[in-house]
C-alpha positions in Angstrom: 4.9 18.5 18.8 3.9 16.7 15.9 0.9 14.0 16.2 1.7 10.4 15.9 0.8 8.8 13.0 -2.6 7.3 13.0 -3.7 4.5 11.5 -5.2 5.6 8.5 -1.9 6.9 7.3 -0.2 4.0 8.1 -2.3 2.3 5.3 -2.1 4.9 3.4 1.5 5.0 3.1 1.9 0.7 2.7 -0.7 1.4 -0.4 2.2 4.0 -1.9 4.5 1.6 -0.5 3.9 -1.3 -2.3 3.4 0.3 -5.3 6.5 2.3 -5.7 8.3 -0.9 -4.4 6.6 -2.6 -8.0 7.5 0.0 -9.6 10.8 0.0 -8.8 10.7 -3.8 -9.5 9.8 -2.8 -12.6 12.5 -1.0 -14.0 15.2 -2.8 -12.0 14.5 -5.8 -13.6 13.1 -7.7 -17.2 10.0 -7.7 -15.7 7.1 -6.2 -17.6 5.6 -3.0 -16.1 2.2 -4.6 -16.0 3.2 -7.8 -14.7 5.1 -6.0 -12.0 2.6 -3.4 -10.5 -0.2 -6.6 -10.7 1.8 -8.2 -8.7 2.6 -5.3 -5.8 -1.6 -4.5 -6.1 -2.0 -7.7 -4.2 -0.4 -6.1 -0.8 -1.5 -2.7 -1.4 -5.1 -4.6 -1.9 -4.6 -6.1 1.8 -4.1 -2.8 3.1 -7.5 -1.4 2.3 -8.8 -4.6 2.5 -6.9 -4.6 6.6 -8.1 -0.5 6.8 -12.1 -1.4 5.9 -13.0 -4.8 7.5 -10.4 -5.4 10.4 -10.2 -1.7 11.4 -12.6 0.3 10.4 -12.4 3.8 10.6 -14.8 5.0 13.6 -16.0 8.1 15.3 -14.1 10.1 17.2 
C-alpha cells in the first residue's frame, strides 16, 4: 500500500498548484503573464514560509 503524503509533499504540491493556477489565469483572462505569475508567487511564497519556519523539517 502506498504511504500517505508527507507535509513536504503537500508543500511542494501547493507551490506547483499556485503557479499553475496563476498561469491558467493569465491565459484565461486579460492579465499579462508577468502580473499573473507575480500574484501566484504570493501564496507559493507563503507555502515555503510555512515549511521553513512554522513546520520545519526534522530528523526522524
